[in-house]
N, C-alpha and C positions, 0 to 999 in steps of 0.2 A: 789415082795420079794427078797433082795439082802443077800448074803451071802459070809460075810468080817471079816476079822480077823480086819480091819480098822476101828478105830473110827469114828464114824458116822460123826461127828464134820470136820473129815479133808476129807470127803469125798462131804457131802453138804454144802462147800465154796462157798459164792457168791463171785465170782472173782471181780467182776466190784465195790462192796464195800468196797476193802481193798484200802486203803490211804496208800500214800507212808511216809505222817506224822507218823503214825501207825506204819507203818514198818519201819523207821528210831529208833522208839525210841522200841523198844522190841527186833532192834537186835545190839548187845556188839559193842562196839571199839573195835579192836585188833588192836596191833604193833610187829610189829618185830625187834628184838636187835639182830646185829650183832654181833656176838663171832669171835674166833680167827679160829676154824675151826668149825662152824655151826651157827644158831641162836634160838634166844628162842621166842617164840610168848606168846606176854602176852595182855590179859584185860583190857579195862580201869577201873577203879574202882573210881568213882569222879574225883581226884587232882592225881589220883596216878595211878600204873599199876599192875594188878595182874599176875604173872606168870601162864599159862595156860600150855603148853607142850615146851619141849623143845628137838629140833634134833641138833645133833654132832656127826662128826667122832672122836673124843677124847672124851675115855670112860672117862674120871678125869674129864670133863664138867658134868658127869651126879652123880658124889661125890658133888660136887659144891653148898654147902647150900645156896650160891645166887641165883640160878640159879632152887631150888628147885619150885613144883609145890603150887600155893598159897603164894610162898613168894611173899610179897609185895614189889615193887621196886618203886622210885623215877621217874617223865617225867624226859628222857633227852630233852636237847635243841633242 
């Protein structure tokens, strides 16, 4: 008998059955965009990137709608 709050699917996972190709398909690709006072972390969504979070020491960066979470940004070269 196993008493735990962790779902059984996470406990009884066959570690040998995991394939690196499956792992790469399920994990999203992230990119950091540097700002003057910090950085924006964006997740790849098709051809574009979606802002996930912002880390900055300048408070006005948090009010900038271009860096708002969920905002779609074009890929940079």
